Phi, psi and omega in degrees: 000006180217165179243034187300333181297337181286341178292331181294335178293332182298330178296340180261007180259119178298323182292319181289314180295318181298321178295318179299320179293320178298318184285348177288341183273136175301144178080006180297142181216092190243135178250105180269124183230169182089011186274092180279157177057223180266022182296330178296324178293318178299316181292316180294321178300318178298312182296318183291323180288333178289335181238071186294344181259005185256122175289159180209151172237126179252109182269124185233166185296325183200178183295320180299319178295323179296316181292320179296318179294319178302312182295322178294318178301317182290332176295322180275328186219080179303337181294345180281353189307318183284348180260339187278131176225133169283138178237087184285159176289145175294320176232124180302332181226148182302329183264011177275101187273350181293146180295139178293153177301150180304325180300321179293316178301316180298315178300316183293312183295321179300315180294316183294320181297317178294320180294313181294334180278001176090009178288148181279059185284158173240110183262131175258108189240118168302154185300329177297326179283323181292329181270341184280161181289149175226161178294149174290155183306320183294334181282344183282340185299329185266010183271355181228147178220125179264129181242119184245143176295134177094347181274154175277111181209096183308141181303326182298326179295320180292317179297319178298319178298314181298319180297309185284347180266007172093007177289145177263129179280128182226173176276330184224122182275109179233338184234158182297148178080019178236159175212161179218149178238129178220105181059238179263026182234138173237126170259138178213142179243093179300144184295339180255014184260150176286326182226155174284166184235149180238124180243131181239141183248152165239101190068234177261006182261133177290116187270323179201154174233124185226140171273141180225162181275122183292341181277312181270343185066013180266142176294145181248322185202151176265161179213155179287337182197166173217142175255117179272139181246145180299149178257003177216136179284141171297153175303139182215143175244006178274172175233158190307312185291342176294337184275355185282141173287165185301329185271005184289152177255135175245125180249128176252108183271120185056068187298333179296316177294320179299317181298317179301314181293318183297319180292322176296318178297318181299318179296315180296322180294320179297320178294324182274353181070032182251136180287118176228141177289141177276172176299322178295320176300317182296316179298317182295318181293333182271359192290347183291322177197104186226152180224129172256137176238136182208148177276313190251322192277132176281173188292149174264173181299143179090358180245147174272122181286142178211106183274133172239094186294103177230114186268149173286158177261132180295141180286147178254343174049045175085358180279086188290331178294320178294320178299313182300319179296319181292319179298318179299320181292317179300313181298321180296332179274003180084016178283152171269119184251123177241124177254107180264111187217149173282354176233053188301317181296315180295320180297317177297321179299316179298314182294322178295323177300334178267010175084016180262133178278118182223129172274165174234151179206147175274332176225143177258093183282333178216155182292150177292157179291151177305139178082010179237163180232144178221139178254122188240138175284099180203146178254128181217148185295307183212158178269175178198167176237135176243093182303325182302325184254006183052045182245132172236123179243119183245137182238176177303329181300322179276321185290313189252348183084012177285139164266105189300134177250161188295138175271105188268156172249127184295146171260178184299148178296135185269087169093160176270113196277343188258009186285314201296329186285341179270346185285148181259140173232142180309133182101345180292146168285138181227163176240122171261128187307323185259345186238352174095200188272126178220194181236130182281129182249354178128183179258132176237149177253125183236149178252119181235119180061031179085357180253134182260134178215160176265145179226149171274124179270113178249137181250130180245182184299150177059033173079004178298143179232143177230131178250111187262120177301146185294341176283357173246019184298334180292348177278352183244126177228156177292136181284123172235121185242217183248138182307133176089356181249124177259121185285159178269131176280133186275164170260145176287149173080008177250168182268002185302314185295317181296323177297316180299315183293322179296319180297316181291322179299320178296320180294320181292331178295322177294316178299318181299320178299317179297320179298317183289327175297316178297318180299318180296320178296319179296318181295325183281335183292149177235129180236203181269127174269110183289154182286160173300168182303140176266166174303324178296325178299317180294324177297314181300316184289326178293337182276357179297129191280354178237160175279132183294143173282159179304318179296323180295318177301315182296318179298318179298315180295320177301314182296315181297319179298317178298317183294327182278356176271149178289344178282134180302131179288140169218083187244138175254125174255112183250131180195157183297165180303127175078020183266009173096024179292325183298323179295326175300316180294320180301314183291324177294317180298316181296320179299319180294316181296323179297340177263012177081012181262157176264156184232135173247128178248113186256124183231157186280338184229154178297321181297319180291325176300316180298319181292317178298323178302315181295317181296311183295319180295319181292323181288329183262007189302329184275001187235157180282066181237126181261123180244129180230167180230138174242111180198179181285357170281354179253145177287158178304323180294317178297316180300316181299317180298315180296318181293323177297316179295326179296314180295330180276352181087010182276347177252128182272315182233127176240132182245137180188175176274201181301348176305330180292343183269359180285160190291338182278359179270114181236143180247149174283318181204078182286129181240337185213134173243126177250124183244122179259119179058066183300329183296348179278352182265158183280176184299315182296321179295321180293325178297319178297320178296322180298323177294318180298323185299336182290338188234333182239165177287137180234129176240122182248135178249140176210143172262000174279112190293148179245124182290148181299326180297317179292322177305312181295324184287333190257021175302124183112322175287314183197137174283141183233146169236125180259129177250102186248354183273124180291148172300162192301287196279005185289145177248148176302145181282129177283115188251128179240128174252120187202166171291147176289123173224154180299318182297317182297313182297315181299312183295320182296317181291316181294325177303314182290317182295327183291343176253018174079019182261185179233166189225139165262134167241112184268118177232108195267030175232113183299324185299330185243012187290326179295320178297318179298322179293320179296324179295317178298316181297326179286328179288323182232080187300332183284349183278142174268114191251134176233164181237139176218131173205164188289347181267002178287153172302146187305313184297322181292317180297316179298317180298315181299313183293318179296320178294323179293315178299323181282356178087015180279346173237151179263323185233130175249112174271119191213166171275190180286015175302335181273005187298322190256117159076345183295132183235097178238098189302335182283347180273106183231018169222134176227132174245124181251110178281149181051045183297336183292345181270354184259152177285163182297321180298316179296315181299320181295317178296318180297315179298329179290354177286344176246170180077023181274350176245194186263015175267155181296129180251155183230136175234129179244114178261109192249144173230155186298148180300129178082000182291141176267117182272134174291166184298318181292319180298317179296319181296321179297314182293321179293324179298318179293320180294324182289316186266075180263351184294154177298140181079010186288354175303324179297321182285316177303327185303327183289349174269330189204305193292319184295322181294321176296319178300318179295319179299321180294328182276325187257339183102147186296336182295342180275351182301317182298321179293320176298317181297327185290319186243356181090154187298314186295312181292324178301311182293328177295316180295322179296317180297318178299318181297317179299315182294322179296315181294335176278355180082016179276157179287130175241120183296125181258159172074168183286165173293158176302128177273127180249109183239091181239158179277066183233130175283106185228106181196173178254109183292150176297331180291342180263311176235104188287325187278126183297323180297321179292323176297316179296322177299318179297314178300317182295318180293323177294319181294329182270353181299136182237018176198158177296330180294321179296319179295317179297321179297318179293321178299318179295320179295319179298316179298320180295314188275327190240352180098189183309138186281124178286166186305313182298327179287320178299319178297320178299317178295319179297319178297319179296319178297317179299318181297321180293321177296320181294318180300317182296333182266000181081017178284136181257346180189150176228123184218143177277128176228097182065233180272002181247158167244125181264125177255106185269140176230166172282124183081222181232158173284131178309138186303320182299317181293317181297319181294319180295319180293324179296319178292317182301321185251020170051048174087352179290336178247131181223152176289149178213159182305324182272353180150260179227151172238130183245123179288125182231018182299134177077002181265142174289163184305313183295325179290328176297313178301316181298316181298316181296321178296320179297317182296312181293326178294317178298319179297316179296321180294321177299317179298319182294321183285322179227081188302143177210139182299143177291137181303141180280000000 
């Protein structure tokens, strides 16, 4: 996994050794030029390893360059890992006034603290970070706080530190830079930590330090101490290079480009009134010991020139025969040839097939002998040749034509994404299973018979009120209906609701029958059972440039399992925009081709077909797989040729729009159909797909989220994989809803252009789009503006899009043609004109066109000045502004998208039924209908009601946040085993500290209810000095007699079940006695089983 052996060659290089000697002298100022490919990383790795005690700052053009250089340095010198730190800019642009994300603050402070502390760190700083202000060394001392178990450190001191260090106080710690206080517990998520931390006190002594999972909120591991890092930088007037000690090395990578950027930054900073170092300041601060590295540019005045002849390697662009010939020629000349590839084994195999002798290695511990070649599993940006050392280094970039992207490591998942749509807020419409649709007014605490409990206050028509005990909270859900339909609020005590529910139940039974018929047909069908993964499959997957998210891994495994089954696959992979669904499809397609089958990839737009063609071809470049495209970007003659080859079996993967569904498209051996956004296709196209599903494997991808409840209900209609984990480095898109003004549009576009990015301006009227483009060009004259819409001639549209992707245009004024699937990482600002006229699904998809890389993205949803927005339009725009978190598609869906998704799966005739009873109850009824028709047991009747004179509730002093209290009540109400209740009790103790009496009583009641349910008990109620345990029918005489003997007359048979004498007992003792009685009863049943009375 490394090329460390190549560093030993530097000791034999006069140019490398001579440069190291020059830089050992104070005041050295050397300009090293001629460094092609990744030779600068090789040279810098050598210099940095020679001086392990010397700090260094490497100034590079941008963050992407910093990350690429870091990875290249680590490929040559893994020992640098503990010294290397990325130092991102606090603000990408001088006029960006928004606070930087906590992760950025954490990275910066960690690097600065180590630098100020005298560590020999190596900082990789984009020029924006090197020129921007940083805190002075004395201000850094207060940015960290160490908390140790056993030390006296009052909790108030830690809270005070968190407050002044920029942490945001929240009720639930899920994201970096937040903290929460609950009793004697503080949760905090440091910005540079992988996981949040929980600190618990006993008095003023730190009692424990625990790491916890932000998704489950459960502790994972204890630790002796934790170091908290500030979430906000102190005000600073210093600059990064001012903090360097005299012996530090400053490297300026491509100084001509750095100077251009620094001068641009200085001008922007002067306009914004922000202190930024100038290029001259940067040069002066680096003058003690500086090195410039450049590929093309020769030295400027004041620098000592030093040439290091390192040539670039010519690209082969997948021409493996040409590569093999070149490797053979190099070896014949006595060169040492190293092939650094993420598919090292496959590359060596290809070269051996061409008669070239190649070794393979996972690590290069020593350089190869002259005249030999070795293929090493290593990722490197670009290759190079060093004639002085007879070294040739070739990478995937030259072999396959890939522009290597950073291999990221995922950070913790940011938040629990599915919570918000189920949560209740006062004023929400709700559905009570037994009483219908009402309005939630909040939680009230009532005292009944001396016992205090919490109730949900629901308001019904004509002022009716219902108070629902919290142990029945699972009967109440937030109403989610169909867009444009306002539900009727019911009256209590009428038959209207039961009639409505009966009508919907009958409708779901019909749907359930259709589902089961389809399920039976699928089970009976026989298709091709694909073979297990081949070595080539593993090579392809190892070459994926990002680390898979857990959800992505699961989806991949689900798809492979389906493909290896003889039953035809019909799987839906649902995930937010940019969550890696295409890679799932790539691996499925490759698996099919490895079994000799053909693959059809069906997409809704020509632009998306073009993009998929590029992705599939680049991923399959190292393998003998032919990928073609059929679309209006191809001439009729080209299409005919491709279709003939497809019928002959010469094409392995064909990508296209609905053109692929026409009758003249024939396959020799079709094995897999991949459908991207099926809901975008028409009725006739869907019918054709339905026919295909009967015989071949079908994989459908969608960014329209599918709720888990619907997923559970539709088992049998379609297998689903949900991808809810955001990719690693992505940041939430900053969304602005505002009136269209010239200043806003001008500033937004210039902000993006000044950081080297591109912009979408969405204008959804073809008739006026040219005028809109001219307006943009007049506002930002320096911008190169292009126009794209679906009515353009095919060749012209393709040319415009390819030029935009290549960076020949800065701004694309377009219709919603860019809505689906286009992935252009440099486009990180989008302005949507007349956003109020678009649906929420469209707006969400459009916003998803930006933010596909790890730079901050911006979305502006604009409406005309003075326009009066309708209620629905305003709600749509506010929903987008509210839901900016990663993965928020799942949450937005409950307002709009999920219902559309459900309609697409179930058919529009079911919309009325959903609207009548709400989404949650509809899916519950559907699931029950499916289970009944399958002959499965469906639990009937209400849960056992436990009505005792016991104060059982969650006090505000224990759990302050009402939403969290409601979550606790809901989980207790839904618990179906004593183990679940015990798990929740442990979690409460972990998160909130020792359990107070009312909460303990609540847990005891929940345990009692579970015991009662298992015994067929329908209710437990206190009546005077007795507790009545009600059952359906009667308790068997033998059981009643045995219990009476066991408890010496305290338990007696009664017409309604059992009566338990509780006279003179305290509340807690009553609960204990009842648990003992029910436990004895259950034990009797286990030892001498008898059917529960019907």
